[in-house]
N, C-alpha and C positions, 0 to 999 in steps of 0.2 A: 504493500500500500504506500501511497505517496500523499503528502498533505497538499490539498488544493487551496484551502482557505482556513482561517482561524478567526473566531469571533469571541468578544469579551463584553460582559455587561456587569456593572456593579462591583467591579474589582478595582480596588485602589482608586486612582484618579478617573477611571472610566465609568461615569455614571450612566450614560446612555450607550446603547449597543454600537460597537464598532466592528468592522470586519476587514481583515487583511488578506489579500490574495497572495499566495505563495508561489515560488518558482524554485528551480534547483539551487539558485544562489540568490538570497535576499539579504540586502544590507540596509539596516534601519539607521537613518541619519537624522539629527536634530539636536537642539540645545539640551543642556543638562536638565534633569528632573522634568522631562516632558512626557515620559511614558514609554520609552523604547524598551528598557529592561523589563518593564511590567509584562510586555507581550511574551518575552522569553520565559519569564518565571511562571506565567499562567500556563504555558505549555508544559513546564516541568510538573506542575500540580496535576494537570490533566493526564499526562502519560505515566508519571512515576508514583502518583497517588500517595504523596507524603513520604515516600521512601527515597526521594532524590535529594536535591539541594534545598528545596523550598518546602516549608511546612505552612499550611494555611491556618490563619487564626482570625479572631474577630476584628483585629485592627485592619485586616485586608478588605473589609466591607466598606464600600464607598460611603463617606460620611454624609453627603447630601441625600443619597437614597435612604440611608438608615434614619435620618431625621424625618423623612417622609413616610416611614413605616415599611420600607422595602429593605429587608435584611438578606436578600438572596444574591449570591454570586453565581454567574453563569459563564461557562466556558464551553465553546463548541468547536469541533474540528470537522471539516469536510474532506473526505478522502477520494482519490481517483487511482487509476491503475490497480484495480481491485483483483483479488485472486479469482481464478476461473472456477474453483470449487471450494467449498468450506465444509467443516463438520461442526454442527451446532447441537445435534442430538446424539449423544453417545458416539457411535462410530459411523453414523449415516452421512454419506456424502450428499451435498445439495449445493445450491448457488444462492447468492444474495438476491439475484433477480427472481429466481423461482420462489423465494420466501417473501417477496415484496418488501425487501428491506432497503431499497434504493429510492433516491429522490426521483423526480420527473426528469432530471438531467443525468440519471444513471450514476450518481455519486452516492457514497455512504456518508451520512451526516450524523455524528454522535454528539449529543448534548449532555453536559454534566452540570447539575445544579446543586449548590451548597447552601442550604438554608441556615442562616446564622453561622456561616463558615463551618458547619458540621459535616456529617457524613454525606457523601455524594449520592445524588439520585441520577441514574444513568438512563438516558432515553435515546432512541433512534428516530429521527424525523424521516418519514418515508412516504412514498406514494403507495398507500396500502388499502386493502379491501375494508370497506365500512358497512357493507350490506349485512342485514340481520342473518345470523348463523354463519357468517364468514369472517367476522371481525375478531380480533384478539386471539386467533388460533395459536400464535406463538406462545401465549401465556397459559395454554391449556395442557393438562396432563394427558397421557395416552388413553386412559379410560374415558375422559371427557370427549376426546376426539372421536373415539369409537362410537360413543353415544350419538354424536352429531351425524356421523356417517350412517348409523342405523336409522335415525329419524328421517334422513333424507333419502333412504333406500339407495345408497350409493355403494359401488364396489371398490375394493382396494386389494391389490395382490398380496401385500405384506402389511398386516395390521400391527406388527410389532414396531414398525418404524414411524415415528411421529411425522417426519418430513413427507413420507408417502401418504399418510393419512391427510395431512394438510393439502397436498396437491390434489388428492381425490375430491376433497370437499370444495376447493376453489374451482376445479374444473367442472364440477357439477352445478355451478351457479351461473345463470344467464348473464347477470349484471353484477359485477363485484363492487360497483360504486367506488372506484379508486379515488382517494383524496389524500392530501398531505396531512398526516397525523403523527403524533408522538407516541412511540411504543416504549413503555418502561421495561427495560431488559435486565434490571438488577433485582427485580422482585424474586421471591423464593421460587416460584414456578418457572421463571424464565432466567434464573441466575446462570444456568449452564450456557445459555446463549451468549451472554456477555463474557463469561470466562473463556469460551472458545474463540470469540471474536478478538479478544485481546491478544491472542497468540499470533494473529496476522498483522498486528499493528507495528509500526516502526519502533526501533529502539530510540530513545531520546536522551541525549546527554548534554547537560548545561555546564559550561566552563565560565566562571565568573571572574571579573577583573579584581574584585575587592575581597577575595578569600583571605582569611587570616593567615599570616605567615607563622604557623605554629607547628608543633609536633603532629597535630592531628590534621594538618592541611592535606587535602586530597586532590589538589589541582592537577598534579601529575599522576597520582594513583588512579584517578577516575578513568583516564583513557585505557589504562591497563585492565580495569574492571569491565569496561565496555568490550575490550578485546576478549576477555574471558567469556562474556555472554555470547559473542559471535562464535567463538571456538566451540563452545558447548552446544551451539545450535547446529553445528555441522552434522549431517545425517550419519556419517561414518563414525564420528565421535560418539554420537548418541547410541549407535549400535554397540560400540565397545563398552559404554557405561551400562547399557542394559545387560550385556553379557556378564559384567562384574556383579550386577545386582542378582542375576540368575544364579551365578556361582555361589554367592553368599547365601541365597535362599536354599540352594541344594545342600550346602554344608550344614545349615541350621536344621534342615529336615533330618539329616543324619544324626545330629546331636540330640534332637528331640526323640528320635526313634530309639537311640541307645538309652536315653534317660527313661523312656517308657518301659523298656525291658527291665532296667534296674528297679523302677518303681513297682513293677508287677511282682518282682521277687520279694518285695517287702509287703505290699498290700495291693492285690490286683483289683480291688473294688473301688479304689480312688478314682481311676480314670482309664478309659479304654483307648484314648488317643490324646496326643499332644501336638498341636499345630502352631508353629511360630507365626505370629501376627506381624507382618511387615507392611510398610507403606507401599502402595502401588508404585510400580516402576516409573510410570508417567508422572507421579506426584513427588518423586524424590527431588530435593533441592540441591543439585550438584553444585550450583553456584556458591552455596554457603561454604563448601570445602575450600574455595579460593577467595573468600571474602576479605582475607587479610593480605591479598597480593600487594606487593610493593616493589619498588626498584631502588637500587643503590648505585652510586657512581664509583669513582676511583677510591681505593682504600676502604671500600664497603661503607662509605659515608652516604646515608639515606639522602635522596634528592630533596626531601622536604626539610632538610637541615641547611640547604643552600639558599642563596638569595632569590628574590622573586624574578629577577632578570634571567637567571640560569634556569629556573623552573619553566619560565615561559619559552626559553630557547628549546628546551626538551619537548614542550608542547608543540612548538612549530615543527620540530623534527618528526613528531608523532603524526601530525597531519600530512606532512610530505610523504612519509612512509605509507600512510593509509591511502593516499591518492594513487600511488603505484600499485598497492596490493588490491584495491577494489577495482581498478581497471583491469588487473591481470586475472583475478579469480572470479569464478561464477558461483551461483547458488548462495551468495551471502545474504543475510537478512537486510531488510530496509533499515536505514539509520538516519537520524537527524542530528547533526552537530550544531549546537547553539553556543556561540562564543560572544561574551561581552568584552568590548574594547580590547581586541587582540593586540593593539599597539602598546598596551601598558608595559612600561619598563623596557621598551625595545628601541634600539637604534633604527633609524629610517631604513637602513639596508635590510635589517631583520623584518621590518614591517613589510617591505616589498617581497621578501622571500615567503613570508607567511601568506600574503595576499595571493601570490602566484600558486602556492600550494592549495589554498582553499578554492581558487578558481578551478584548478585541475581536479580536485577532489569532487567538486560539484558536478563534474561531467561524468563521473563514474556511475554505473547502473545502481539504482535503488539508494541513491545518496542525495540528501539535501543539506544545505548549509544556510543558517540564518545567523547574522551577527549584528551587533551595534558598534558604531565607531564614532570617534571625534577626530579622526586622523584625515586631514586633507590628502596626505600621501597615499592612503589606502583608497580614498574616493577616486583619485585620479587614475587608478589602475583598472577601474570598473567600467562596465557599460551602463548606459542610462536605464536599461531594462532591469538591472540588478538593484536599483536604488529605490527606497521608499522614504519619503520625507514625512517625519512626524513633527508637525508644527503646533499641535495642540491635542486635546483629548476628546474632541468631537469628531464625528465621522467625516465632516468636510475638511478637517485639518490633516487628514491622512491621505496622501496621494502619491502616485507614482511620479518619479522625477522624469520629465521629458525635457522640453526646451524652456520650461518655466516662462519668465516674462520676456525673454529675449528671442529675436528671430533666428537664432542659430544655437546649436547645442554647445553647452559650455560646462565642463565640470568645475571650473572656477566659480561659475554662477551657483552650482549646487553647494559648494563649500560656503559661499557667501550667504545663501538662503538658510542653510542648515546650521552653520556655526557662527555666522556673522563675521567670517574671516575676510578682512580687507588686506590684500597683498599687492606688492608691486606688480607681480605677474598679471593679476586680474586688472589692475589699473592700466597696464600697457595693452592688454587684450581689448578692453573697451575703447581706449583711445585709438588703437589701430583700426578697429572696426569702423568707427566714425570717420576716420581719415580715409579709409578705403572706399567708403560710401560717398566721399566728396562733400561732407557736410560739416567740416570743422568750422567754417566761417559762420554758418547758421548757429552752431552750438556756442561759439564764443560770444556771439552778438547778444545773447540773453543773459550774460553773467556780469556781475559786478567785478571790479578789478582790485588788485593790490600791488604794492610796490615790490619791484624785483630788480636786483643788480646783476646785470649780465656781464660775465667775464669773457673779454675778447681774447683771441689767440696771442695778441701782443702784450697781454697783461693789463690792458686798460679796462675800466669798468664803465658800463653805460646803465644809467637808471631808467627804468621803464615801468609801465603799468600793465599787468597781465592778469588773466582770469585765474581762479584757484586751481583749476585742472592743469593749466599751463605751468603754474608755479610748482605743483607737485611733480609733474612730468620732467621739468627741467632738472629738479633736484635728484630725481631717480637716475637720470642719464648723465648728470654732471656732478658727481660727488666731490670733484676737485674744487668746485666753486664754494668756498666757505664764507662768502661775503653776505649771505642771507641767513635769516633764522630758519632752522630746520622745521619742516612741516610736522604737525602733531599727528597722532593716530586718529584723532577725531577729524582732522582736516582730510586725511587720506580717505577715511570712510565717507565723508561728505562729498568729496570729489567723485568717488565711485558712484554714489547715489545720484549725483547730478547727471553723470553720463548714462546710467541705466534709465533714468526718467526720460532723457532726451531720446534714447533709442526706442523706448516703448511708445513715446508720443509720435514718432516718425517712422513707424513700421510700414 
């Protein structure tokens, strides 16, 4: 499965519903405390159910909604690239389409609601039968389905399989009255449906920029644990583990048999059989065996004892290795890597290396990357389709980055809009565009002027009046001229805004 879109309502700063369209590589840009990390953390809650990096609590409920009596947090994920067949009743193969668990657009939409930040209620929004006698079949037991079949005088070749009973009932109805409805799949009678569906969902791993630098820091260990999950999901490894479990069971049976013989010698009336009670092979938690996985560097020094910069370098190397591995190997589970501010503690060269690794990794099968960044260096390596601008916490404030306000695509414009970054490079870009359009005269005509001392080649100085933009441009290109006051950061920003406004007005 692959994430198509994610929605949030009532979680932290998002009081009203917002929805984010996903892609193989999605980079969230915007100013601090605007809600970028909230989206990543909502996904951690959704996928890892409190066993990941984020634990849901009442402080996560949107304060405005709570004041109005709405204490419900809602997170939903819509999936595409769905499995061709699934198992939702014991070992019976069926399909999401045959069970009417898909939306009208043939996607799987799973909704989780957390009343008062408590236990989740899990629902599937689907284009589902609502006709009398055909609704809620997924929530019914085998005996109830047989009774419906009997009442409708319908035939079913195998009445032991719930999926076949449901198909027989639906096929026997002239009009199913399909409508968009919510099916609660975490109820007692339908709990197995949800447990089975979870097995098809992507692994989700969140790497946070602000993890504590302590002995318990798992920033580097987390990738290793994710690798363990993937390795244990390999069918050949599963077969070997099942063989281990069978061998243990066989030897325990021998121990029990020998114990029974000796028990019979003492008192044969106590028991006629002794059967070892083991957890089903499918339910064994092999991952717990490796839960303390860790890595050490030179001289066996644990990596979590090293500085944050070193740990991030190892994280970069992990993603570079994963990019190659996932491109090379087949049959790997779907995975979503979420990374907060990967530029943290890194030299620009390392930022570029990490960005290249993440771009490569996003092109691997069954792999999606979502990250937040404040790094103009990272933004400049991306495509416009990769970027999502978070300008606020209302639906209209979240938009894909295209050409924005300018008539040409500019990643400098993205950095200006997202981070308020006023750079010499962007100033030169805007000035060059106006000059290329032949509109410098018109642009200068509308501006007030300021005093500027021009340094001639012979060393003489000429005093003149020029516009702010000319003042800034001359100083950028002629740092050797120290006869003038250096422009301020505010003046650089103002000059950029003047050029942007002129370009917008003259498109």
